[in-house]
Residue, then its C-alpha position, 0 to 999 in steps of 0.5 A: m499499500q502507498n501512503i500519499a497523505s502529504h501530497g496534494s495534486s489533483f491526480q493523486m486526489q482523483s486516484c484516491f477517489d478512484e480507489l475508494g470507489r472501486i472498493w465501495r462498489r465491490l463491497g456494495h456499501r461504504p467500507s468500514k476500517d476492517e473491510w478496507d484493511a482486509s481489501d487489496a486497497k492501493y492506499s492505506y486507511t491512514t492515507y484517507t484519514t490523514r488527507f481528509k481528517g477522518w474516514i467519514n470525511a473521506c467518504v463524504a468527499f468521495i460522494e460529493h466528488a462522484s455526484g459532482l457536488a465537490n465545489v458546492p459550499s459545505t455549510s449553509e453559512e456559505l450560501p447567500d441568504t435569499n430570504r433576507e430583505r435587502l437594505p437600501 
């Protein structure tokens, strides 16, 4: 297994997502740590937890990437409030 946690290129990020997707599809669900460690994953569990600051964060980033939502703001605080009246 490779550890690429300290590298940040988009190619390496895509490779991380590709690998997570491959294992996810094979299992038919989000892999647990034990399932990941037992798989023939290209990258270590630690790579994902380090790069994304947690396994769940890695899975959420993968889902957002796979669904095309990767550039959407992640909290409502970042979204414009369209219900507020504008002051002159």
